[in-house]
N, C-alpha and C positions, 0 to 999 in steps of 0.2 A: 271878189278877188280878181284882179287883172291877171289872167293866166297867160298873157302874151310874154310876160317876163316873170320868172320864178326866182326868188331869192330865198336860199335856205341857210340857216345857221345850224351848226352841229355843236351841241353843248356837251363838253367832256369834263368829268370829274377828275381833278388831279390825283395822281396815285398816292398811297399812304407814305408818310414820311419815313416809316420803318423799312421800306424797300431799299435794297442797295442801289447805288447810282446806275449800275449797268441795267438793272431791271426797269428802272424809271426811264432810262434812255430807250429801251426796247419798246416801252409803252408809247413814248413820243413818236418813235418810228412807225408803230402800228397806226396811230392816229393820223400821222402825215400820209401814210399809204392809203388810208380810207379817203382822205380829202382829195388825193390825186385820182384815184379810181372813180370816185363819184363826182368829181369836178365840183367840190364844195368850196365856196369862196370865203366863208367865215367860220371860225371856231370860237365859241364862247367858253371861257374857263372860270368857273365859280370859285369864290373864296369860301371854303367850307369850315365852319366853326361849330363848336359844341353848343347847340341850342338848349336852353334850360327852362323855357317858359311853356313847353308843350307837354311836360310830364315825362314819364319813362320812355326812353327811346326804343323803337322796334328793333333797330340795328345798332350794335355798340359803336360808339364814336371812335375813330382813329384819326390822329392828326395827319393832315395832308401836306404833301410837298408844295412849296410856294407856287402859286398859280402863274405868277409872272415869269419865274424861272422855267417852269414847265413850258410856257408859251414860247420862250426863246429856244428851248430844245426842239420843239415842233418845227419852228421856222428854220432851224439848221437842216432839217430834212425836206422841208417844202417852204421855200421863202415866198412863194406866190400867195399863200393863204394869209388872210387878215385875222389876227388874233383880237378878240374882244376880251380884254382883261377885266375881271370883275373886282370891285372893291366895296367892302362894307364900310362906308364912311363914318358912321356914327360911333363905331367902337374904338377908333383911333383918336389919340390926342390931336388937336387941331394943327399944331405945328408939324407933327409927325405926318399927318395926311398931306399937308402942303408940300413937304419934302418928298414924299412918295410920288405925288403927282408930277412934280418937276422932273424927277429922276426917270420915271417909267414912260413919260411921254416921249422920251428919246428913242424908245424901243417899239412903241405901239401907237397906232393911230386911233384905236377905238377903246373906250372905257365904258363899262357898265357900272353905274353907281347903285348900290343896294342900301336900303334903310335897315332899321332895327327889326327884331323879331316880334316886339311888343311895344305898343304905345305907352304902356304902364311903366316901362323901364326908363330910368334917367341915364342917358348916355353922355360920355364926355366930348364926343366929336360932332362934326357937321351933319345935319340932316340932309337928305338928298338935294333939296333946292339950293341952299347956300353952297353945298359941295359942288353942284353943277356950275354955279356962277364962278367958282374958282377954277374948276377943271377945264372949262371950255376955253380958257385962255392958253391952255397948253395942249390938250388933245384936240385932234381935228373933228372927232365925233364923240359925243357923250350920249349914252343911252340910259334908260331907266327900266324899272319893273312895273308891270301892271297885273293886278289881281282882279279878275272880272266880277267876282261876287262880293268885293269889298264895298262898303258904304261910300257913296259920293265919289266913286271912281272916275266918272267923266270929268268932274270939276278938278280932281287931283291931276289928271292927265293934262288938262288945259294949263294949269299953273306950272307944271313941269315943262310943258312945251314953251311957255313964255320965258322960262328960265334958261332954255337953250338945249333941252334934251331933243335929239333928232330922231329917236326911235324908242320903242318900248318892246321888251320881250315879256310875254305873258307867263303867268304860272301855268303849269301843265293843265290841259283841259281834256275832259271826256265827253263834253257836250258843247254846243255853240250858242245856246239861248242867252246865257249871261254875256257872252262875248258880243253878240249882235246888239244887245241893248246898250252896252257900254260904248261900243264903237260908233253906232249911229248917233248916240247922244253927244259923244265927244266931237264927232265931225260937225254936228249941228252947232255946238258951242263955238268951235273954231270959225265956222262960217259967219256966225253972228258978230264975232269980233274981228273978222277979216284977217285971220291968222292961218298960215299954212299948217295942215295937219302933219304930225310926225308919223313915221311908218310904225305899224304894229305887227310884231311877229307872234303868231299863234303857236303855242308850244304843245307838242305831242311827246309821249314816251311809251314805248312798248313795255309790257310786263311778261315775265316768264313763269312766275310762281306766286302763290298767294301772299308770301312775305313782301314781295315787291309792291303789291297793291296796298297792303297794310301800311307799309312805310310811306307811300305817297299820301295816304289819308292822314298819317301822323304829321306829315309836312304841311298839311292844310289844304291839300288838293281836294276839290269837290268831285266826288264820283257819284252820279245818280244811282239810286238803288237798283233800277232795272239793268243798268250797265254792269254794275257789280255782280248781280245775280247771273247775268249772261256769261260773264267772264269766269265765274267760279262754278258754274253748272257742271263743267267737265274740265278739271284742271289739266288734263293731258292736252286739251285744245286751247289752253289759256293764252299762250304766246301767239298762236295763229289767229285767234279771235281778236286779240289786242291790235294786231296789224290790220285786220279787217276793219276795225273801228276807226283807226287812223286814216285808212284809205277812204272810208265813207265820209268822215268829217272833212277831209281835204276836198272831196268831190262836192260836198255841200258848199264849202267856201267858194269853189270855182263857180258854181251856179249862182251864188249871191252876187258875183261880179263887183265886189267892193274894191275900190282903188286903195293903193298904199298899204297893202297887206302882204306879209311874208310868212315864212314857216320856220319854226325852230324845233329841232328833234333832240331829245335828251336820252341818255341811257340810264341814269340814276344809279343803277347797280353795276359794278365792274363786269360781271358776267353777261351783262346785256349790251355791251359795246357793239358787238357784231350784229346783234338783233336790231339795235337802233340804226346801224348803217344800212341794214336791209330795209328798214322802214323808209329811210331816205331814198333808197333805190326804188321802192314801190311808189312813193310820191312822185318821183321823177318820171316813172313809166306812165303813171296816170296822167300827168301833165302832158307828156308827149302824145298820148292817145287823144287827149282833148284838143290838141293843137295840130 
């Protein structure tokens, strides 16, 4: 990782739709305040839907406030921050997606296209690559998702890069071995085809309680057994240890000195928003110390 320049994305889950509008606005103000204090340039806002292919949810699903509208609220409080609005392209009818793209490109420069939760499901909409080919004509920057332990991931990243995705945000990680394998192989494939690599943001998320970890695993996050045992060995220290792991992984990335790498920090649970902000602070402090 090139630590001379550090780019951090802060991923924030939009609030529940059931909240009254004044409470939603206060949450937007809280997020904007975090970005100002920590000098964060990018906020990514996921589109959260009820996933049905993973079995019984660990946390009950609640419909979320529209992520694009929430992004506009945040910018009312901090117009300098760039919003990366997320869209699950496959679940929308194709004409509806095209209309959404045209309309929201007027408000945002960045779009993160997300695919389906399962390859076994037949979706009505555009898969990420054809969605990118459309979206890049309207948005200045189109991003995608990478899952490091997914089969043939380097080749998938190469194809998405060719389609026009300028960066990838990874699924949350608790180790870097899978990340290193994918990144090195992806960079090699790009070099062989004389294609410029897209930036890859490595995602971290602090956890405060056992349920947080169980939910991440339900989402498909790979948590090595030794890391899980360490975190749960003393649940009173779980939050502190999860921050330590994030700092350690960030330091490892710096020592690797891989170009074109950034950091994404997520809170996952609403009660972990400030903890995630603290994780950003610790990453920035570690970066300052190294430089």
